[in-house]
Each structure stands twice: as structure tokens, then as C-alpha cells.
PASEBA-1860 file (N, C-alpha, C; in nm, 3 decimals):
! residues 91
1> MTITAALV> 0.086/-0.117/0.000/0.000/0.000/0.000/0.090/0.123/0.000 ~ 0.063/0.213/-0.092/0.143/0.335/-0.099/0.098/0.434/0.008 ~ 0.179/0.537/0.029/0.145/0.639/0.129/0.017/0.712/0.088 ~ 0.003/0.739/-0.040/-0.118/0.807/-0.088/-0.242/0.721/-0.064 ~ -0.232/0.593/-0.093/-0.346/0.504/-0.070/-0.379/0.497/0.079 ~ -0.277/0.494/0.163/-0.300/0.491/0.308/-0.368/0.619/0.355 ~ -0.326/0.733/0.303/-0.389/0.861/0.341/-0.534/0.869/0.293 ~ -0.559/0.819/0.174/-0.696/0.819/0.123/-0.784/0.726/0.208
9> LWSIIWFM> -0.733/0.608/0.240/-0.808/0.514/0.324/-0.834/0.575/0.462 ~ -0.733/0.639/0.520/-0.747/0.705/0.651/-0.856/0.812/0.643 ~ -0.853/0.896/0.540/-0.950/1.005/0.526/-1.092/0.951/0.511 ~ -1.108/0.848/0.430/-1.241/0.791/0.410/-1.296/0.733/0.540 ~ -1.212/0.657/0.611/-1.256/0.599/0.739/-1.287/0.708/0.840 ~ -1.202/0.813/0.845/-1.221/0.920/0.944/-1.353/0.993/0.919 ~ -1.378/1.035/0.794/-1.499/1.111/0.766/-1.625/1.026/0.781 ~ -1.620/0.900/0.739/-1.738/0.815/0.757/-1.768/0.795/0.906
17> TFFVILPI> -1.666/0.773/0.984/-1.684/0.757/1.129/-1.734/0.887/1.191 ~ -1.680/1.000/1.148/-1.720/1.131/1.200/-1.868/1.157/1.174 ~ -1.913/1.126/1.052/-2.054/1.150/1.021/-2.147/1.056/1.096 ~ -2.099/0.939/1.137/-2.179/0.849/1.220/-2.185/0.902/1.363 ~ -2.074/0.953/1.414/-2.066/0.998/1.553/-2.129/1.137/1.573 ~ -2.133/1.217/1.470/-2.178/1.356/1.481/-2.315/1.373/1.546 ~ -2.418/1.297/1.513/-2.549/1.321/1.575/-2.566/1.261/1.715 ~ -2.467/1.190/1.766/-2.480/1.128/1.898/-2.465/1.233/2.007
25> RIETQGDK> -2.556/1.230/2.103/-2.558/1.319/2.220/-2.560/1.467/2.185 ~ -2.628/1.503/2.077/-2.639/1.643/2.041/-2.756/1.704/2.118 ~ -2.738/1.824/2.168/-2.842/1.894/2.242/-2.891/2.009/2.155 ~ -3.017/2.002/2.115/-3.072/2.104/2.026/-3.128/2.221/2.105 ~ -3.154/2.330/2.032/-3.215/2.446/2.096/-3.355/2.413/2.146 ~ -3.425/2.325/2.073/-3.558/2.283/2.117/-3.553/2.203/2.245 ~ -3.449/2.121/2.264/-3.433/2.045/2.387/-3.408/2.137/2.506 ~ -3.330/2.240/2.483/-3.296/2.334/2.590/-3.408/2.433/2.619
33> GEIVPGTH> -3.497/2.454/2.519/-3.606/2.550/2.536/-3.562/2.693/2.512 ~ -3.447/2.712/2.451/-3.394/2.847/2.425/-3.372/2.863/2.275 ~ -3.480/2.882/2.201/-3.471/2.892/2.055/-3.439/3.036/2.017 ~ -3.328/3.053/1.946/-3.287/3.185/1.898/-3.376/3.223/1.781 ~ -3.432/3.344/1.782/-3.519/3.384/1.671/-3.445/3.375/1.536 ~ -3.514/3.317/1.437/-3.457/3.303/1.304/-3.385/3.171/1.282 ~ -3.379/3.085/1.384/-3.315/2.955/1.369/-3.417/2.845/1.391 ~ -3.383/2.726/1.347/-3.470/2.611/1.360/-3.455/2.554/1.502
41> AGSPETHH> -3.561/2.493/1.553/-3.556/2.434/1.687/-3.459/2.317/1.694 ~ -3.430/2.256/1.578/-3.336/2.144/1.573/-3.191/2.186/1.561 ~ -3.164/2.315/1.563/-3.026/2.363/1.555/-2.951/2.325/1.683 ~ -2.824/2.286/1.670/-2.751/2.242/1.789/-2.720/2.357/1.884 ~ -2.741/2.330/2.010/-2.704/2.426/2.115/-2.563/2.391/2.164 ~ -2.543/2.265/2.196/-2.411/2.216/2.235/-2.381/2.095/2.149 ~ -2.266/2.097/2.081/-2.238/1.988/1.989/-2.116/1.905/2.027 ~ -2.032/1.952/2.118/-1.914/1.878/2.164/-1.827/1.833/2.047
49> LKKKAWIT> -1.803/1.925/1.954/-1.734/1.891/1.829/-1.590/1.845/1.852 ~ -1.518/1.910/1.942/-1.378/1.872/1.967/-1.370/1.731/2.026 ~ -1.456/1.701/2.120/-1.458/1.569/2.182/-1.494/1.462/2.079 ~ -1.591/1.491/1.992/-1.631/1.396/1.888/-1.520/1.373/1.787 ~ -1.442/1.478/1.757/-1.330/1.462/1.665/-1.223/1.371/1.725 ~ -1.198/1.383/1.854/-1.099/1.296/1.919/-1.148/1.151/1.926 ~ -1.276/1.133/1.955/-1.333/0.998/1.958/-1.325/0.936/1.818 ~ -1.356/1.017/1.717/-1.348/0.971/1.579/-1.207/0.928/1.543
57> TGITVVLF> -1.109/1.007/1.585/-0.969/0.974/1.556/-0.929/0.843/1.624 ~ -0.972/0.821/1.746/-0.941/0.696/1.815/-1.002/0.574/1.747 ~ -1.127/0.586/1.708/-1.194/0.476/1.639/-1.128/0.453/1.502 ~ -1.090/0.562/1.435/-1.027/0.551/1.304/-0.893/0.478/1.313 ~ -0.817/0.503/1.418/-0.689/0.433/1.435/-0.712/0.282/1.438 ~ -0.809/0.238/1.515/-0.837/0.095/1.527/-0.884/0.038/1.392 ~ -0.980/0.105/1.328/-1.032/0.056/1.201/-0.926/0.059/1.091 ~ -0.840/0.161/1.092/-0.735/0.170/0.990/-0.632/0.059/1.007
65> VISYVVIT> -0.593/0.032/1.130/-0.496/-0.076/1.153/-0.553/-0.210/1.107 ~ -0.679/-0.236/1.139/-0.742/-0.361/1.095/-0.746/-0.366/0.942 ~ -0.788/-0.258/0.879/-0.795/-0.254/0.733/-0.657/-0.269/0.670 ~ -0.558/-0.202/0.726/-0.421/-0.208/0.672/-0.366/-0.350/0.679 ~ -0.387/-0.416/0.793/-0.338/-0.553/0.808/-0.406/-0.647/0.709 ~ -0.537/-0.634/0.694/-0.610/-0.721/0.601/-0.565/-0.696/0.457 ~ -0.546/-0.571/0.419/-0.508/-0.539/0.282/-0.366/-0.585/0.252 ~ -0.271/-0.555/0.340/-0.131/-0.587/0.312/-0.098/-0.734/0.333
73> SGWISVRD> -0.174/-0.805/0.415/-0.143/-0.946/0.438/-0.194/-1.035/0.325 ~ -0.294/-0.989/0.254/-0.349/-1.069/0.145/-0.453/-1.169/0.192 ~ -0.503/-1.156/0.314/-0.607/-1.245/0.364/-0.730/-1.237/0.275 ~ -0.764/-1.116/0.233/-0.875/-1.095/0.141/-0.819/-1.019/0.022 ~ -0.839/-1.073/-0.097/-0.791/-1.006/-0.217/-0.910/-0.968/-0.305 ~ -0.881/-0.900/-0.413/-0.987/-0.861/-0.506/-1.051/-0.986/-0.567 ~ -0.973/-1.088/-0.590/-1.026/-1.212/-0.648/-1.125/-1.281/-0.553 ~ -1.108/-1.262/-0.422/-1.204/-1.318/-0.326/-1.340/-1.249/-0.336
81> LDWFGRMS> -1.341/-1.127/-0.382/-1.465/-1.050/-0.393/-1.527/-1.059/-0.532 ~ -1.471/-1.141/-0.620/-1.521/-1.158/-0.755/-1.634/-1.261/-0.755 ~ -1.755/-1.215/-0.723/-1.868/-1.305/-0.709/-1.923/-1.353/-0.843 ~ -1.899/-1.278/-0.949/-1.957/-1.310/-1.079/-1.856/-1.375/-1.173 ~ -1.734/-1.401/-1.128/-1.635/-1.469/-1.208/-1.580/-1.388/-1.324 ~ -1.581/-1.257/-1.314/-1.535/-1.171/-1.422/-1.383/-1.156/-1.424 ~ -1.313/-1.197/-1.320/-1.169/-1.183/-1.316/-1.097/-1.312/-1.351 ~ -1.171/-1.414/-1.384/-1.105/-1.540/-1.418/-1.035/-1.524/-1.553
89> PPR> -0.928/-1.598/-1.574/-0.854/-1.584/-1.700/-0.941/-1.622/-1.819 ~ -0.919/-1.556/-1.934/-1.001/-1.587/-2.052/-0.973/-1.728/-2.102 ~ -1.071/-1.789/-2.164/-1.059/-1.926/-2.211/-1.005/-1.932/-2.350
END
């Protein structure tokens, strides 16, 4: 795996994890009862963005290491995912 491929894999895992974690434990203005005029009641009052970014980074480290080991070890290859037999050598 090249450095560029590793960075792309890291970025994809980080952003996907971040978007999953983002709505967890969000406190909206409607929940607090303090709706600012001109905003939606579902707008976040407290979002804990820094904490969620650190949690995302921790989870990403674990998922990236697992993905890196599986990819570089060859336990699962592209040929293992060829369900329709399109990668078999021509006859």
C-alpha cells in the first residue's frame, strides 16, 4: 500500500466515522427550550465537536490498523470478492 493510498483510506474511514458519531448526544435548541429567533428548533445548542473529533480519531486508528493488516497481508484479495467470475482468465 502506498502512502497516498493509506492517506486516502485514513480520510475515508475518518470522515465516515465522524458523520456516524456527529449526531450522537447532540443537544438542540428545542431540547434546551432556548430557541434563537430566526433559527430552527433542531439547531444544535451544544455539539461537543472537539470531543467527537478525538473519539473519531481513536476509532479511526483501530479501524485503519485492521484494514491495513487485512489489505497488506493478502487475507482478502480482489479475487475473493469476484462473485460473478469476471476476473477469471479468458478461455
